[in-house]
C-alpha positions, 0 to 999 in steps of 0.5 A: 517600808521605812526603818525606825531610828535606833534612838528610842522614841518617846511614844505617848499612847492616848487611850480611854476617852469620853465616848461610848467606845471607851472600853474598846479603846482600853482593850486596844491600848493594852495590846498595842503597848505589849507589841510596842514594848520592843526597845524602840520606844520609851512608852508613856501611856496616858489615859483619858477618863470618861469625864475627860481628865488626863491621867498617868496610867501608872498601872500600865507602866508597872506592868510593862516594867514586869514584861509585856505579858504582865499587861492586863487584857484591858487598861484602866484610865486611872491614876494621878492627873496629868497635864498633857502638853508638859508630858509631850514636851518633856523629852531629852535633847534630840529625842523624838516624840510621837503621840499614838491616839487610840481613841475610838469615837467622838472626842478622839477619832473625830479631829478634836484630839488631832487639832489639839496635837496640831496646836501642840506641834507634835507628830501623831499617828493617823489622819489629820483634823479634816480627814478624821472629822470627815471619816468619823461623820458617816453622813458627810463622808457619804456626801463627799464620796457620792459627789466623786461617784464612789458606789454606796448603798442608798441612804438617808440622813436625819437631824434630830432638831428638825426630824418630825417623826414621819417615816413614810418617805424613808420607808418608801425610799429605802424599804424594809429592813434597813439599818440605823446608825449614829453618824458619829460613832463606831464599833457598831455602837447604837446600830440597829436593824429595823424590820418594820416601822415600829422597830425603825422608830425605836432604832432612830430613838436609840441612835439619837441617844448617841448623836443628833445626826443619824444615817439610815441605810438600805439593807442589802444581801452582800458579803462584808469585805474589808481592806487595811490601808497604810500610808500618807502620800504613797499608800499600801493596801492589804489583802482582802478579808471577809467578815462572816458575822456570828450574829444577824450583823457584825455588831459590837458583841461580835467584834469585841466580846463573843468573837463568833464572827469568822474572819476569812483572810484572804477573802475568796474574790475574783482578781478583778473584783479585788483589784476594783475594791483596792482602787476604790479603797485608795480613791476613798482614802484620798478623797476623805484626806486620810493619812497613816491608816484606815480600814475600808469596809465594803458590801459586795453585792454579787450579781448586783451592783458589785462593790459598795463602800460602806465606810472608812475607819481611821482608828480601827481596832487593834485587838487580837481579833480585830481585822486591821492587824490581822489583814496586815499580818496576812500581808506580811507585816507583823503587829510590831512592824505595823506600829513601827511603820505608823510611827514613822509615817507620823514623823514623815507627815509632821516634818513635811507639814512643818516645812510648809509652816516655816515658810 
């Protein structure tokens, strides 16, 4: 892995946002700022309010000045308004600037902010516009992966304006119970398990509250296995980890509040199964045009179809109980080193693409 420059990099950390995952983003940002406060960076935290305004997070800067331990467990997207582009370009001669988007969900993880940063001509951490948009949209991602033969659970996609409320074909195809998810949302927000048609109808209504596209998936008896992925052209994959949910399934409370889920690292898998999942994770990463980082989530149906790819998350959680940093720590990459590597990957990709645009 590459080494960061001795010159402090101006690191703009974007957090908050307008999606239902605003709170998750604020929690993630606090922990990333603490780990990045190591002398390699001039840190500039920029919050995005629920209303979409950009603000200077001066409370976070004040806490950082007092030491990383002074940071609260969750940042607040509040402060004086900020025009992002002048902040991006307000650097000293020769200083490198990198944006680290920690924006989970729509209007942050779905290619929108990434497109803005492309227009600004600034390096940023994570997948580009297409990769972010594809991975965020579970329905479209499943179609792309299915076309390439990546094994997945059976699913159906419904579109709110054309959905007439007939559940018979869905139940006949997928059976009950099944899972209902907004296509463009993460952190298990809006996800429900339906055990009968009444619950299915309610679950669809809940999911439509977050997105007009909804994915319905068959329920399977399977182990939940996750891998952390890091890289652009050359890709590294962590050891496997297993999630044993503390609830009926790995829901929002289990991920961020209760912490009752068991995270087993490394997961106890046969070497050939782990190798198969690693290859599938890399294949899916490249198919969806991911870069920088992603977490690959599998359902492992032992004695059945084997590994089934559930999804790729291009901005995984970075809280202390999140699987992505835990997987890399178990694989020999510390939290601060992981941030350093992500920043260097952002610079490398930007330089590679800039050379093409200069022609």
